C-alpha positions in Angstrom: -86.6 -169.9 86.1 -84.1 -168.0 84.0 -86.9 -167.2 81.5 -89.0 -165.9 84.3 -86.2 -163.7 85.6 -85.5 -162.3 82.2 -89.2 -161.6 81.6 -89.4 -159.7 84.9 -86.3 -157.7 84.1 -87.5 -156.9 80.6 -90.8 -155.7 82.1 -89.1 -153.5 84.6 -86.7 -152.2 81.9 -89.7 -151.1 79.6 -91.7 -149.9 82.6 -89.0 -147.3 83.4 -89.4 -145.6 80.0 -93.2 -145.7 80.2 -92.9 -144.1 83.6 -90.8 -141.2 82.3 -93.3 -140.7 79.4 -96.3 -140.6 81.8 -94.4 -138.1 84.1 -93.8 -135.9 81.1 -97.5 -135.9 80.1 -98.6 -135.3 83.7 -96.2 -132.4 84.0 -97.3 -130.8 80.7 -101.1 -131.2 81.3 -101.5 -130.8 85.1 -99.3 -127.8 85.7 -100.3 -124.5 84.2 -97.7 -122.3 82.4 -95.9 -119.9 84.7 -94.4 -117.7 82.1 -95.6 -114.5 83.8 -95.0 -115.6 87.3 -92.1 -114.2 89.3 -89.5 -116.9 90.0 -88.6 -117.3 93.7 -84.9 -117.9 94.3 -83.5 -119.5 97.5 -80.0 -120.5 98.4 -77.8 -121.8 101.2 -74.4 -123.3 101.4 -71.3 -124.2 103.3 -67.6 -123.5 103.1 -65.1 -125.7 104.9 -61.3 -125.7 105.0 -59.4 -128.3 107.0 -55.8 -129.0 107.5 -54.8 -132.6 108.3 -51.7 -134.2 109.8 -51.9 -138.0 109.4 -49.3 -140.5 110.7 -48.8 -144.2 110.6 -52.0 -145.1 108.9 -50.2 -148.2 107.7 -49.2 -148.9 111.4 -45.6 -148.0 110.4 -44.3 -144.4 111.1 -41.6 -144.8 108.5 -44.0 -145.5 105.6 -46.9 -143.1 106.2 -46.9 -139.4 107.0 -49.0 -136.8 105.2 -49.7 -133.1 106.0 -52.1 -131.3 103.7 -55.0 -128.8 103.5 -58.2 -129.2 101.6 -61.3 -127.1 101.1 -64.9 -127.3 99.8 -67.4 -124.6 98.8 -70.9 -126.1 98.3 -73.8 -124.0 97.1 -77.5 -125.1 97.1 -79.9 -123.3 94.7 -83.6 -123.5 94.1 -85.8 -121.7 91.6 -89.6 -121.8 92.1 -92.0 -120.6 89.5 -95.0 -121.5 91.7 -95.9 -123.3 94.9 -96.1 -126.6 93.0 -92.8 -126.7 91.0 -89.2 -125.8 91.5 -85.8 -126.6 90.0 -83.0 -127.5 92.4 -79.2 -127.8 91.9 -76.1 -128.1 94.1 -72.6 -127.1 93.1 -69.2 -127.9 94.5 -66.8 -125.0 93.6 -63.2 -124.5 94.5 -63.1 -128.0 95.8 -59.6 -129.6 96.1 -56.3 -129.8 97.8 -54.3 -126.7 98.4 -51.3 -126.6 96.1 -52.6 -129.1 93.6 -54.3 -128.2 90.3 -57.0 -130.8 89.8 -57.5 -130.1 86.1 -54.8 -131.6 83.9 -53.7 -129.8 80.7 -54.6 -131.4 77.4 -51.0 -132.5 76.9 -51.2 -134.5 80.1 -54.7 -135.9 79.5 -54.5 -136.9 75.9 -50.9 -136.5 74.8 -51.7 -133.7 72.4 -49.3 -130.9 72.0 -49.2 -127.3 70.9 -48.9 -123.9 72.5 -52.6 -123.7 73.7 -52.2 -127.1 75.4 -50.0 -125.4 78.0 -52.7 -123.1 79.2 -56.2 -124.7 78.8 -58.2 -125.4 81.9 -56.2 -122.8 83.8 -59.1 -120.4 84.6 -59.5 -122.1 88.0 -57.3 -124.2 90.2 -60.2 -126.5 91.2 -62.9 -128.4 89.4 -66.5 -127.3 89.2 -68.8 -130.2 90.0 -72.6 -130.5 89.8 -73.9 -132.8 92.5 -77.6 -132.3 92.1 -79.8 -131.1 89.2 -83.5 -132.0 89.3 -87.0 -130.6 89.0 -89.6 -131.2 91.7 -93.3 -130.8 91.1 -96.4 -131.5 93.1 -99.7 -132.3 91.4 -102.3 -129.7 92.6 -104.8 -131.2 95.1 -103.1 -134.6 94.9 -100.8 -136.3 97.5 -98.1 -136.8 94.8 -94.7 -135.1 94.5 -92.3 -136.0 91.8 -88.5 -135.4 91.5 -86.8 -136.0 88.1 -83.0 -135.7 87.6 -79.8 -136.1 89.5 -80.3 -136.2 93.3 -79.3 -137.9 96.5 -80.4 -141.5 97.2 -79.9 -142.6 100.8 -81.5 -144.9 103.4 -81.4 -144.8 107.2 -78.1 -143.7 108.7 -76.3 -143.9 105.3 -74.9 -147.3 106.1 -76.1 -149.2 103.0 -76.9 -146.5 100.3 -75.7 -142.9 100.2 -74.9 -141.5 96.8 -76.1 -139.2 94.0 -77.8 -140.9 91.1 -79.9 -140.0 88.1 -83.5 -141.1 88.2 -87.0 -140.5 89.4 -88.5 -140.2 92.9 -92.1 -140.1 93.9 -93.5 -139.1 97.3 -97.0 -140.3 98.1 -98.4 -138.7 101.2 -100.4 -141.3 103.1 -101.4 -139.2 106.1 -100.3 -136.5 108.5 -96.5 -136.8 108.8 -96.4 -140.0 106.8 -95.3 -140.7 103.3 -94.2 -143.5 100.9 -91.3 -142.7 98.6 -90.7 -144.9 95.5 -87.5 -144.4 93.6 -85.7 -145.7 90.5 -82.1 -144.8 89.7 -79.9 -145.5 86.7 -76.8 -146.5 88.6 -74.8 -147.3 85.5 -75.4 -147.0 81.7 -73.0 -149.9 81.3 -70.8 -148.3 78.8 -70.0 -144.8 77.5 -71.7 -145.5 74.1 -75.0 -145.7 72.4 -75.5 -149.4 72.7 -76.7 -151.8 75.4 -75.3 -154.8 73.5 -72.3 -156.8 74.4 -69.1 -156.4 72.4 -67.9 -159.8 71.3 -64.7 -160.8 69.5 -64.4 -163.3 66.7 -64.0 -166.2 69.1 -67.2 -165.4 70.9 -65.5 -163.9 74.0 -67.2 -160.9 75.6 -64.9 -157.9 75.5 -67.3 -155.4 77.0 -70.8 -155.9 78.5 -72.8 -152.6 78.0 -75.9 -153.6 79.8 -77.2 -151.3 82.6 -77.3 -151.4 86.4 -80.5 -150.1 88.0 -81.7 -149.5 91.6 -85.3 -149.6 92.9 -86.2 -148.3 96.4 -89.3 -148.2 98.5 -89.2 -146.2 101.8 -92.1 -145.6 104.2 -91.4 -142.8 106.7 -93.4 -141.2 109.5 -93.1 -139.4 112.7 -94.9 -138.8 116.0 -94.0 -136.3 118.8 -91.4 -138.7 120.2 -90.5 -141.1 117.3 -89.2 -140.8 113.7 -89.1 -144.0 111.7 -88.3 -145.4 108.3 -89.1 -148.9 106.9 -87.5 -149.5 103.6 -86.2 -152.0 101.0 -84.3 -151.9 97.8 -83.5 -154.1 94.8 -80.4 -153.7 92.7 -79.6 -155.4 89.4 -76.3 -155.1 87.5 -76.6 -156.8 84.1 -73.2 -155.9 82.8 -71.3 -158.9 84.1 -70.3 -161.1 81.1 -67.0 -159.2 80.8 -66.2 -160.4 84.4 -66.6 -156.9 85.8 -69.3 -155.6 88.0 -70.2 -152.0 88.7 -69.3 -152.6 92.4 -66.4 -152.7 92.9 -64.7 -152.7 89.5 -66.1 -149.4 88.1 -66.0 -147.2 91.2 -62.7 -145.6 90.4 -61.4 -146.1 93.9 -60.3 -149.2 95.9 -62.7 -150.8 98.4 -61.7 -153.1 101.2 -59.7 -156.1 99.9 -61.5 -159.3 99.0 -64.9 -157.7 98.3 -67.8 -159.4 96.7 -69.2 -158.3 93.3 -72.9 -157.9 93.8 -74.9 -158.5 90.6 -78.3 -158.9 92.3 -78.9 -157.4 95.7 -82.0 -157.0 97.9 -82.4 -155.5 101.3 -85.0 -154.7 103.9 -84.4 -152.5 106.9 -85.8 -150.3 109.6 -84.3 -147.1 111.2 -85.6 -144.7 113.7 -85.0 -142.0 116.3 -86.7 -142.0 119.7 -86.7 -139.1 122.2 -88.0 -139.1 125.7 -87.1 -136.1 127.9 -83.3 -136.1 128.3 -82.8 -139.4 126.6 -82.5 -140.1 122.8 -81.9 -143.3 120.8 -81.0 -143.7 117.2 -81.2 -147.2 115.7 -81.0 -149.2 112.5 -81.2 -152.8 111.4 -80.6 -154.0 107.8 -80.6 -157.4 106.2 -79.2 -158.0 102.8 -79.2 -161.0 100.4 -78.1 -161.3 96.8 -76.0 -162.9 94.2 -72.4 -162.7 92.9 -72.7 -164.2 89.5 -69.1 -163.7 88.5 -67.3 -166.9 89.3 -63.8 -165.7 90.3 -61.0 -168.1 90.6 -58.5 -165.5 91.8 -58.6 -162.4 94.0 -57.2 -160.1 91.3 -53.8 -158.4 91.3 -55.1 -155.6 93.6 -57.0 -158.0 95.9 -60.3 -156.5 94.8 -62.4 -159.6 94.5 -63.9 -162.3 96.8 -64.1 -166.0 95.9 -67.5 -167.4 96.9 -70.2 -169.8 95.8 -72.3 -167.0 94.2 -74.6 -166.4 97.2 -74.4 -163.2 99.3 -75.9 -162.2 102.6 -75.2 -159.7 105.4 -76.6 -157.5 108.1 -76.0 -154.2 109.9 -77.1 -153.3 113.5 -76.5 -149.8 114.8 -77.5 -148.1 118.1 -76.6 -144.6 119.3 -77.8 -143.1 122.6 -77.4 -139.8 124.4 -78.5 -138.7 127.8 -78.4 -135.1 128.9 -77.0 -135.3 132.5 -77.1 -131.5 132.9 -77.4 -128.5 130.6 -73.6 -128.6 130.2 -72.9 -132.3 130.1 -74.1 -135.1 127.8 -73.2 -138.8 128.1 -73.5 -141.1 125.1 -72.8 -144.5 123.8 -72.6 -146.3 120.4 -72.9 -150.0 119.5 -72.5 -151.2 116.0 -72.2 -154.7 114.5 -71.9 -155.7 110.8 -71.6 -159.1 109.3 -68.3 -160.5 107.8 -67.0 -163.2 105.6 -65.8 -166.3 107.6 -64.3 -167.9 104.5 -62.4 -165.9 101.8 -61.7 -169.1 99.8 -65.3 -170.1 99.1 -68.8 -170.5 100.6 -71.3 -167.7 100.9 -69.9 -164.1 100.5 -70.6 -161.2 102.7 -72.3 -157.9 101.7 -73.2 -154.9 104.0 -74.1 -152.2 101.5 -74.4 -151.2 97.9 -72.4 -147.9 97.8 -71.9 -145.0 100.2 -70.0 -141.7 100.3 -68.5 -142.4 103.7 -70.6 -139.9 105.8 -71.6 -142.5 108.4 -69.4 -141.6 111.5 -68.3 -143.4 114.5 -64.6 -142.6 115.0 -62.0 -140.2 113.7 -59.5 -142.7 112.4 -60.8 -146.3 112.1 -64.0 -145.7 110.2 -64.0 -142.0 109.1 -63.7 -142.5 105.3 -65.1 -139.8 103.1 -64.4 -140.9 99.5 -62.4 -138.8 97.0 -64.9 -139.3 94.2 -68.1 -137.4 93.9 -68.9 -136.1 97.4 -65.6 -136.2 99.2 -62.3 -134.5 98.6 -59.5 -136.4 100.3 -58.8 -139.8 101.9 -59.7 -139.6 105.5 -59.4 -142.5 108.0 -58.2 -146.1 107.6 -61.2 -146.9 105.4 -59.9 -144.7 102.6 -58.8 -146.3 99.3 -55.1 -145.8 99.9 -55.2 -147.9 103.1 -58.3 -150.1 102.5 -59.6 -150.8 106.0 -63.3 -151.5 106.7 -65.9 -148.8 106.1 -69.2 -148.4 107.9 -69.9 -151.6 109.9 -68.4 -154.2 107.5 -67.1 -157.1 109.6 -66.9 -154.8 112.6 -68.3 -154.9 116.1 -67.8 -151.5 117.9 -68.6 -150.4 121.4 -68.1 -146.7 122.3 -68.6 -144.5 125.3 -68.5 -140.7 124.8 -69.2 -137.5 126.5 -69.5 -133.8 125.6 -69.1 -130.8 127.8 -70.3 -127.2 127.1 -68.5 -124.8 129.5 -70.0 -121.8 127.6 -72.6 -121.4 124.9 -69.9 -121.1 122.2 -67.5 -123.9 123.3 -68.1 -127.7 123.2 -65.6 -130.4 124.2 -66.1 -134.0 123.1 -64.2 -137.2 123.8 -64.8 -140.9 123.1 -63.2 -144.3 123.7 -64.0 -147.1 121.2 -63.3 -150.8 121.4 -63.3 -152.6 118.0 -63.3 -156.3 117.1 -64.1 -158.1 113.9 -67.4 -160.0 113.7 -65.8 -162.8 111.8 -62.1 -163.7 111.9 -59.7 -161.6 109.7 -57.1 -163.8 107.9 -53.5 -163.1 107.3 -52.5 -162.9 103.6 -49.3 -162.4 101.5 -48.3 -161.8 97.9 -46.8 -164.7 96.1 -45.7 -164.2 92.5 -47.8 -161.0 92.3 -51.0 -162.7 93.5 -52.5 -162.7 97.0 -52.6 -165.9 99.0 -54.9 -166.3 102.1 -53.4 -168.0 105.2 -56.4 -169.9 106.4 -54.6 -171.2 109.4 -53.8 -167.7 110.8 -56.6 -165.3 111.9 -57.5 -162.9 114.6 -60.5 -160.8 115.8 -58.9 -157.9 117.8 -59.1 -154.8 115.6 -57.9 -152.4 118.2 -59.0 -149.4 120.4 -59.3 -145.7 119.6 -59.4 -142.5 121.7 -60.8 -139.4 120.0 -61.4 -135.8 120.9 -63.1 -132.7 119.3 -63.0 -129.0 120.4 -65.6 -126.8 118.7 -66.0 -123.1 119.0 -68.8 -120.9 117.5 -67.1 -117.7 116.4 -70.4 -116.1 115.3 -73.6 -117.1 113.6 -72.8 -119.8 111.0 -69.0 -119.5 111.5 -67.2 -122.1 113.7 -63.7 -123.5 114.3 -62.8 -127.1 115.2 -59.8 -128.9 116.4 -60.2 -132.7 116.4 -58.1 -135.9 116.2 -57.5 -139.3 117.6 -55.2 -142.2 118.4 -55.8 -145.7 117.1 -53.9 -148.6 118.7 -54.0 -151.5 116.2 -54.8 -155.1 117.1 -53.6 -158.2 115.3 -56.7 -158.3 113.1 -56.2 -154.7 111.9 -52.7 -155.6 110.8 -54.0 -158.7 108.9 -56.7 -156.6 107.2 -54.5 -153.7 106.0 -51.0 -155.2 105.8 -51.6 -158.9 105.7 -49.3 -159.3 108.7 -49.1 -158.3 112.4 -45.5 -157.1 112.0 -46.4 -153.4 112.1 -47.9 -152.1 115.3 -47.3 -148.4 115.5 -50.1 -146.2 116.7 -52.0 -144.4 113.9 -52.9 -140.8 114.8 -54.3 -137.7 113.3 -54.8 -134.0 114.1 -57.2 -132.0 112.1 -58.0 -128.2 112.2 -61.2 -126.9 110.5 -63.0 -123.7 109.7 -66.6 -123.9 108.6 -69.1 -121.3 107.5 -72.7 -122.2 106.9 -75.1 -119.7 105.4 
């Protein structure tokens, strides 16, 4: 069986390079030179600044209070030499926290000294980041469109996968308003070097495993006048595991929820859609995941990063969101979400709900809102952020929400919601003993808490809007166990956020 698996993986590994070679030949032969054509240039973007006042995110007013302002300026550019080919890029400029210089001087980064080290990287207060950089081309008179480069990979409502990767995507048009998208992404090169081989010491121990992690996706999408739908699946393989580290979560550069699995093989199938009938609309998604955690942990790690399981992983996500337009000014809505959890952190099958996301799936302001401060995001937001480490998306969460929005004028919208939250599987208390976490298997709870949110939005003029939003989360016992390991801390977590957004 192992020989068969290795043969399949070797075939897929070699097939990727053959695919790139074929794409290069097709691009060179099928598309005529456009040296004399006038390049068409298009752009759009968004600027957002928001000030946040966050309190008691650890359920203790005395240990958590933060007031700060962040901003983002995102620019999308496309350059088209013909109707069949274009180059696309997206920049994040001036992105960061007000009052903090994100670029460290050389003396701080490397320990080097000298007069020039005091001033380098000082041409801007914020880093410049390239999110997307790819070329898209369509074969003339063929139902095939290719994208090659760095771009977004996402599925459904961004619950399982939502990230920028380097790779290849192919759209195959199968009919009117229907297409099949096949994708490959190089998730990780394994090591910042020119070798895919393991680094082994004299005793035969693996110091670093430089093998790659790859992602393969198939997504069939279509639409009718009343229905949009996607049927999809993916396969992820992380081969760099002999050094006892997996790309997820060990190399993400931010902390996930405590006691998380290390997926080394992961498969998923899912379906999502949006249905509209008159005044009623319904968005839905269901995903099932199965895989392997081939790293046999005997501890949870000093930062409670890992799960202890029998090497098998499975999980699911169920999401429903409905809206009904009661009148031109009033809309009533509801949300139901359920994600699987781990009922035994000391062994047995592990839980998995996703590969990697950027946190743009939204239910509440505080409990789940968790844009990550890595590639897409700027600052920790919500209890799912890495400085608090609550659940993100629907991991071990069952949520029921009722909400309503009211538009007294064309420019003003008022929104409010109430959300009840419980864990799908029990959350266990834990404590630190001699620097290592210990699970209290005799003490658990399911009540995560309740949350009341609000949002006030005002359109100042075309593209320009202002928002005031926030919420109050009342923690249950299970939320205390998840974030603090104990139910001792019970203060209400609350947040107030002011925003200005300009889209152009």
